[in-house]
N, CA, C and O of each residue as an XYZ file, in Angstrom:
560
protein
N      63.371     52.081     37.719
C      64.152     50.984     36.934
C      63.219     49.771     37.036
O      62.495     49.659     38.026
N      63.204     48.880     36.079
C      62.300     47.662     36.017
C      63.192     46.552     36.696
O      64.419     46.570     36.791
N      62.433     45.705     37.090
C      62.834     44.428     37.730
C      63.833     43.749     36.794
O      63.343     43.546     35.683
N      65.061     43.353     36.928
C      66.043     42.472     36.399
C      66.389     41.230     37.159
O      67.190     41.363     38.084
N      65.957     40.175     36.932
C      66.114     39.068     37.758
C      67.548     38.588     37.732
O      68.227     38.486     36.710
N      67.903     38.330     38.850
C      69.329     37.668     38.999
C      69.365     36.261     39.004
O      68.550     35.702     39.738
N      70.198     35.514     38.288
C      70.264     34.137     37.899
C      71.562     33.718     38.261
O      72.558     34.356     37.920
N      71.615     32.590     38.990
C      72.826     31.770     39.346
C      72.893     30.675     38.718
O      72.037     29.828     38.975
N      73.792     30.423     37.850
C      73.900     29.454     36.940
C      74.926     28.009     37.413
O      76.134     28.180     37.252
N      74.658     27.192     37.747
C      75.626     26.001     37.932
C      75.608     25.164     36.664
O      74.652     24.530     36.219
N      76.941     25.281     36.117
C      77.078     24.616     34.932
C      78.276     23.519     34.968
O      79.356     23.683     35.535
N      77.901     22.467     34.310
C      78.970     21.458     34.297
C      80.142     21.856     33.480
O      80.012     22.578     32.491
N      81.386     21.354     33.915
C      82.406     21.791     33.274
C      82.535     21.315     31.757
O      83.139     21.962     30.902
N      81.925     20.168     31.549
C      82.083     19.292     30.107
C      81.103     20.126     29.279
O      81.511     20.459     28.166
N      80.011     20.475     29.601
C      79.049     20.922     28.414
C      78.276     22.231     28.865
O      78.215     23.213     28.125
N      77.722     22.193     30.048
C      76.849     23.504     30.316
C      77.769     24.784     30.376
O      77.347     25.865     29.967
N      79.154     24.623     30.944
C      80.000     25.854     30.876
C      80.593     26.056     29.499
O      81.022     27.175     29.218
N      80.654     25.104     28.644
C      81.206     25.037     27.373
C      80.209     25.843     26.523
O      80.559     26.641     25.653
N      78.878     25.553     26.866
C      77.844     26.238     25.946
C      77.906     27.630     26.284
O      77.825     28.429     25.351
N      78.038     28.066     27.464
C      78.077     29.397     27.932
C      79.183     30.042     27.309
O      79.074     31.210     26.934
N      80.429     29.281     27.135
C      81.678     29.918     26.599
C      81.325     30.268     24.979
O      81.565     31.344     24.432
N      80.760     29.211     24.417
C      80.318     29.258     22.981
C      79.466     30.452     22.764
O      79.578     31.099     21.722
N      78.587     30.791     23.727
C      77.688     31.828     23.398
C      78.474     33.032     23.534
O      78.193     34.004     22.832
N      79.396     33.075     24.330
C      80.282     34.245     24.684
C      81.079     34.564     23.384
O      81.039     35.654     22.814
N      81.752     33.567     23.011
C      82.909     33.638     21.937
C      81.839     34.085     20.858
O      82.111     35.105     20.225
N      80.831     33.528     20.623
C      80.000     33.873     19.152
C      79.329     35.256     19.558
O      78.389     35.668     18.879
N      79.704     35.846     20.445
C      78.891     37.149     20.689
C      77.395     37.196     20.855
O      76.849     38.286     20.683
N      76.675     36.162     21.165
C      75.270     35.883     21.308
C      74.792     36.833     22.308
O      75.564     37.033     23.245
N      73.651     37.475     22.307
C      73.152     38.476     23.152
C      72.378     37.460     24.123
O      71.780     36.454     23.740
N      72.496     37.901     25.446
C      71.548     37.377     26.414
C      71.751     38.282     27.744
O      72.799     38.910     27.888
N      70.833     38.323     28.599
C      70.736     39.160     29.903
C      72.003     38.859     30.462
O      72.525     37.749     30.355
N      72.598     39.986     31.159
C      73.945     39.866     31.790
C      73.757     39.719     33.241
O      74.731     39.780     33.991
N      72.664     39.544     33.645
C      72.372     39.172     35.169
C      72.791     37.681     35.592
O      72.287     37.226     36.619
N      73.474     37.086     35.026
C      73.681     35.654     35.345
C      75.119     35.662     35.952
O      76.061     36.331     35.527
N      75.132     34.813     37.011
C      76.422     34.524     37.649
C      76.713     33.011     37.569
O      76.163     32.190     38.302
N      77.675     32.691     36.561
C      77.951     31.174     36.284
C      78.768     30.672     37.315
O      79.612     31.368     37.880
N      78.577     29.635     37.550
C      79.476     28.823     38.712
C      79.867     27.268     37.959
O      79.043     26.365     37.810
N      81.079     27.218     37.605
C      81.431     26.019     37.106
C      81.562     24.747     38.206
O      82.241     24.809     39.231
N      80.875     23.733     37.834
C      81.000     22.520     38.760
C      81.488     21.302     37.742
O      81.314     21.293     36.524
N      82.130     20.294     38.519
C      82.576     19.226     37.801
C      81.384     18.456     36.946
O      81.526     17.988     35.816
N      80.117     18.433     37.785
C      79.259     17.673     37.250
C      77.799     18.058     37.743
O      77.843     18.241     38.959
N      76.834     18.199     37.359
C      75.643     18.473     37.934
C      75.052     17.697     39.262
O      74.372     18.168     40.174
N      75.562     16.271     39.060
C      75.445     15.281     40.052
C      76.194     15.857     41.348
O      75.755     15.447     42.422
N      77.300     16.783     41.386
C      77.898     17.234     42.564
C      77.415     18.405     43.167
O      77.950     18.942     44.136
N      76.298     18.846     42.537
C      75.461     20.117     43.253
C      74.516     19.294     44.156
O      73.734     18.377     43.904
N      74.913     20.049     45.497
C      74.063     19.672     46.576
C      72.821     20.591     46.546
O      72.846     21.613     45.861
N      71.826     20.279     47.212
C      70.462     21.168     47.445
C      70.894     22.363     48.136
O      70.497     23.480     47.802
N      71.779     22.137     49.188
C      72.018     23.232     49.805
C      72.751     24.462     49.061
O      72.681     25.619     49.475
N      73.351     24.128     48.087
C      74.067     25.022     47.235
C      73.000     25.915     46.503
O      73.051     27.128     46.299
N      71.965     24.964     46.140
C      70.858     25.734     45.248
C      70.009     26.621     46.251
O      69.701     27.770     45.933
N      69.655     26.100     47.403
C      69.056     26.825     48.216
C      69.753     28.204     48.910
O      69.121     29.202     49.255
N      71.148     28.018     49.021
C      72.067     29.226     49.314
C      71.965     30.104     48.231
O      71.692     31.262     48.547
N      72.134     29.829     46.841
C      71.887     30.554     45.680
C      70.654     31.397     45.646
O      70.660     32.592     45.351
N      69.449     30.607     46.010
C      68.399     31.358     46.031
C      68.074     32.407     46.982
O      67.112     33.163     46.845
N      69.009     32.442     48.079
C      69.033     33.684     48.991
C      69.591     34.903     48.383
O      69.394     36.013     48.876
N      70.393     34.678     47.151
C      71.169     35.691     46.754
C      70.701     36.075     45.234
O      71.101     37.057     44.609
N      69.783     35.109     44.780
C      69.328     35.488     43.454
C      67.712     35.064     43.300
O      67.090     34.456     44.171
N      67.141     35.522     41.978
C      65.840     35.261     41.885
C      65.434     33.826     41.192
O      64.319     33.305     41.189
N      66.425     33.423     40.714
C      66.346     31.871     40.067
C      67.541     31.206     40.059
O      68.502     31.862     40.461
N      67.766     29.946     39.667
C      68.927     28.989     39.569
C      68.749     28.177     38.379
O      67.726     27.501     38.273
N      69.454     28.172     37.662
C      69.768     27.458     36.408
C      70.774     26.296     36.634
O      71.772     26.513     37.320
N      70.574     25.179     36.135
C      71.457     24.131     36.344
C      71.458     23.415     35.054
O      70.537     22.690     34.677
N      72.817     23.720     34.229
C      73.209     23.019     32.862
C      74.092     22.199     33.144
O      75.178     22.388     33.692
N      73.454     20.927     32.627
C      74.520     19.642     32.581
C      74.528     19.226     31.193
O      73.942     19.813     30.284
N      75.329     18.026     31.071
C      75.405     17.429     29.670
C      74.059     17.196     28.908
O      72.947     17.135     29.432
N      74.352     17.078     27.586
C      73.218     17.133     26.689
C      72.056     16.303     26.673
O      71.026     16.601     26.069
N      72.265     15.000     27.507
C      71.133     14.206     27.897
C      71.399     13.551     29.243
O      72.574     13.333     29.537
N      70.486     13.232     30.044
C      70.810     12.623     31.343
C      71.781     11.336     31.224
O      72.636     10.989     32.039
N      71.388     10.636     29.847
C      72.416      9.349     29.870
C      73.712      9.754     29.379
O      74.592      8.908     29.542
N      74.083     10.919     28.774
C      75.505     11.266     28.158
C      76.284     11.956     29.427
O      77.218     12.723     29.193
N      75.950     11.716     30.553
C      76.893     12.456     31.439
C      78.403     11.840     31.483
O      78.554     10.628     31.332
N      79.424     12.631     31.676
C      80.752     12.310     31.601
C      81.113     11.293     32.748
O      82.066     10.520     32.648
N      80.244     11.352     33.894
C      80.410     10.556     34.959
C      79.472      9.566     35.196
O      79.314      9.134     36.338
N      78.752      9.105     34.140
C      77.752      8.258     33.801
C      76.464      8.395     34.585
O      75.414      8.215     33.969
N      76.422      8.723     36.013
C      75.172      8.898     36.512
C      74.906     10.308     37.282
O      73.971     10.389     38.079
N      75.641     11.265     37.053
C      75.606     12.664     37.394
C      74.339     13.194     37.188
O      73.605     13.565     38.103
N      74.029     13.245     35.844
C      72.926     13.822     35.566
C      71.660     13.224     36.184
O      70.842     13.981     36.706
N      71.447     11.834     36.149
C      70.475     11.290     36.784
C      70.220     11.687     38.372
O      69.101     11.875     38.850
N      71.499     11.783     39.117
C      71.545     12.392     40.343
C      70.753     13.764     40.506
O      69.857     13.987     41.320
N      71.281     14.639     39.549
C      70.779     15.979     39.517
C      69.238     16.201     39.270
O      68.562     17.087     39.794
N      68.763     15.168     38.309
C      67.426     15.152     38.009
C      66.462     14.865     39.214
O      65.443     15.490     39.509
N      67.059     13.689     39.896
C      66.218     13.563     41.273
C      66.328     14.616     42.255
O      65.350     15.006     42.892
N      67.464     15.075     42.393
C      67.715     16.147     43.386
C      66.746     17.555     42.941
O      66.141     18.192     43.803
N      66.713     17.870     41.676
C      65.874     19.016     41.427
C      64.456     18.507     41.639
O      63.788     19.299     42.303
N      63.844     17.471     41.283
C      62.580     16.933     41.569
C      62.384     17.186     42.738
O      61.476     17.984     42.965
N      63.131     16.625     43.883
C      62.893     16.770     45.273
C      62.921     18.299     45.659
O      62.105     18.746     46.465
N      63.748     18.978     45.147
C      63.856     20.488     45.598
C      62.520     21.131     45.243
O      61.877     21.745     46.094
N      62.077     20.980     43.907
C      61.103     21.528     43.600
C      59.759     21.342     44.532
O      58.987     22.256     44.822
N      59.645     19.995     44.933
C      58.605     19.563     45.952
C      58.678     20.487     47.296
O      57.694     21.018     47.810
N      59.916     20.576     47.737
C      60.473     21.275     48.995
C      59.974     22.695     48.873
O      59.344     23.217     49.792
N      60.277     23.384     47.640
C      60.290     24.931     47.381
C      58.622     25.128     47.315
O      58.099     26.118     47.827
N      57.950     24.236     46.729
C      56.483     24.475     46.871
C      55.981     24.304     48.199
O      55.031     25.035     48.481
N      56.389     23.510     49.095
C      55.934     23.351     50.302
C      56.310     24.470     51.201
O      55.633     24.657     52.212
N      57.346     25.246     50.924
C      57.773     26.460     51.562
C      57.188     27.684     51.093
O      57.341     28.740     51.707
N      56.487     27.583     49.969
C      55.868     28.589     49.593
C      56.691     29.426     48.195
O      56.346     30.514     47.735
N      57.643     28.719     47.797
C      58.421     29.410     46.777
C      58.001     28.595     45.479
O      57.799     27.383     45.416
N      57.918     29.512     44.480
C      57.153     28.884     43.337
C      58.659     28.161     42.607
O      59.712     28.720     42.298
N      58.268     26.791     42.501
C      59.463     25.630     41.913
C      60.045     26.148     40.635
O      61.176     25.787     40.311
N      59.332     26.993     39.865
C      59.743     27.466     38.703
C      60.877     28.396     38.694
O      61.340     28.822     37.636
N      61.285     28.684     39.717
C      62.563     29.450     39.885
C      63.895     28.557     39.932
O      65.011     29.044     40.115
N      63.673     27.346     39.767
C      64.781     26.508     39.609
C      64.565     25.636     38.288
O      63.584     24.905     38.152
N      65.576     25.777     37.318
C      65.467     25.153     36.043
C      66.642     24.278     35.750
O      67.764     24.643     36.101
N      66.443     23.088     35.096
C      67.389     22.242     34.835
C      67.445     21.992     33.346
O      66.429     21.523     32.833
N      68.452     22.230     32.613
C      68.613     22.310     31.294
C      69.737     21.314     30.834
O      70.766     21.193     31.500
N      69.523     20.623     29.711
C      70.633     19.648     29.166
C      71.307     20.595     27.846
O      70.639     20.792     26.831
N      72.362     21.008     27.968
C      73.076     21.733     26.866
C      74.460     21.401     26.514
O      75.453     21.528     27.230
N      74.384     20.918     25.201
C      75.859     20.614     24.525
C      76.657     21.542     24.676
O      76.251     22.688     24.865
N      78.156     21.187     24.614
C      79.267     22.155     24.469
C      79.017     23.052     23.357
O      79.269     24.252     23.465
N      78.549     22.562     22.321
C      78.396     23.255     20.992
C      77.055     24.176     20.965
O      76.809     24.911     20.009
N      76.306     24.079     21.977
C      75.075     24.913     21.893
C      74.979     26.052     22.648
O      74.288     26.160     23.661
N      75.726     26.974     22.120
C      75.675     28.552     22.624
C      74.437     29.185     22.203
O      73.957     30.068     22.914
N      73.970     28.896     21.319
C      72.597     29.328     20.912
C      71.386     29.049     21.926
O      70.586     29.861     22.391
N      71.486     27.590     22.146
C      70.611     27.265     23.276
C      70.807     27.908     24.633
O      69.892     28.346     25.330
N      72.181     27.918     24.954
C      72.610     28.534     26.240
C      71.707     29.979     26.490
O      70.926     30.273     27.395
N      72.166     30.742     25.288
C      71.669     32.003     25.228
C      69.990     32.233     25.243
O      69.385     33.105     25.866
N      69.544     31.402     24.552
C      67.871     31.169     24.555
C      67.417     30.716     25.791
O      66.318     31.118     26.171
N      68.046     29.968     26.474
C      67.528     29.384     27.827
C      67.801     30.629     28.737
O      66.914     30.889     29.550
N      68.897     31.424     28.713
C      68.818     32.515     29.680
C      67.981     33.510     29.561
O      67.611     34.140     30.552
N      67.536     33.811     28.242
C      66.537     34.711     27.833
C      65.265     34.142     28.377
O      64.728     34.802     29.267
N      64.745     33.140     28.034
C      63.576     32.458     28.390
C      63.279     32.426     30.062
O      62.214     32.700     30.614
N      64.560     32.005     30.699
C      64.408     31.917     31.986
C      64.207     33.351     32.591
O      63.429     33.562     33.521
N      64.981     34.332     31.982
C      64.901     35.738     32.816
C      63.483     36.181     32.369
O      62.950     36.829     33.269
N      62.685     36.039     31.250
C      61.436     36.407     31.037
C      60.531     35.520     31.934
O      59.399     35.947     32.158
N      60.846     34.523     32.387
C      59.816     33.730     33.328
C      60.016     34.242     34.824
O      59.120     34.234     35.668
N      61.158     34.635     35.005
C      61.587     35.221     36.234
C      60.872     36.670     36.457
O      60.491     37.116     37.540
N      60.775     37.327     35.129
C      60.444     38.753     35.537
C      58.826     38.652     35.841
O      58.274     39.429     36.620
N      58.103     37.564     35.108
C      56.776     37.342     35.465
C      56.494     37.193     36.559
O      55.549     37.838     37.013
N      57.354     36.113     37.528
C      57.207     35.845     38.816
C      57.570     36.971     39.871
O      57.272     36.853     41.059
N      58.254     38.104     39.337
C      58.774     38.951     40.232
C      59.882     38.662     41.185
O      60.292     37.505     41.274
N      60.440     39.682     41.956
C      61.601     39.346     42.814
C      61.289     38.201     43.772
O      60.174     38.074     44.279
N      62.314     37.365     44.006
C      61.964     36.332     45.140
C      62.076     37.118     46.411
O      63.050     37.795     46.743
N      60.885     36.937     47.132
C      60.821     37.661     48.392
C      61.593     36.911     49.482
O      61.646     35.681     49.451
N      62.164     37.585     50.398
C      62.810     36.841     51.521
C      62.044     36.142     52.494
O      60.857     36.465     52.549
N      62.412     35.327     53.216
C      61.594     34.488     54.186
C      60.701     35.466     55.068
O      59.547     35.123     55.323
N      61.094     36.416     55.441
C      60.278     37.389     56.263
C      59.190     38.058     55.409
O      58.114     38.268     55.969
N      59.323     38.394     54.210
C      58.289     38.699     53.454
C      57.246     37.654     52.935
O      56.064     37.958     52.773
N      57.751     36.392     52.679
C      56.800     35.405     52.419
C      56.262     34.877     53.283
O      55.372     34.112     52.910
N      56.499     34.990     54.903
C      55.884     34.312     55.862
C      55.239     35.678     56.744
O      55.873     36.493     57.415
N      53.943     35.625     56.520
C      53.236     36.441     57.406
C      53.315     36.180     58.929
O      53.398     35.079     59.474
N      53.277     37.350     59.491
C      53.342     37.123     61.032
C      51.898     36.540     61.574
O      51.741     36.293     62.770
């Protein structure tokens, strides 16, 4: 059986999760290996949530309101953007490819964009292969 990457998706309740709902109700096809988690805002996602998700999946998608300046809570998307940039630096230092975390801005009406994002992220993770455990990544 070929590798099918598992993705944990943190989706803001206003746009990201609505885009996922739109993709589902429109019967758009995308890989089924996504575990969606609805959050009030991308700004509420703590880096430890993403790190924990990476222990259970091969990649993490964060889907927020359609532009950083259009957050329903004003500054949440900017907070998420800063945190993801910091997280990617940390992951690289730990020997984990930072491309395993993706931040996307998705409108509530963009079911097609959600489905395309999941497909492209899945393809990217397939090329990277399974995320190795810390024991596998760290030679003795």
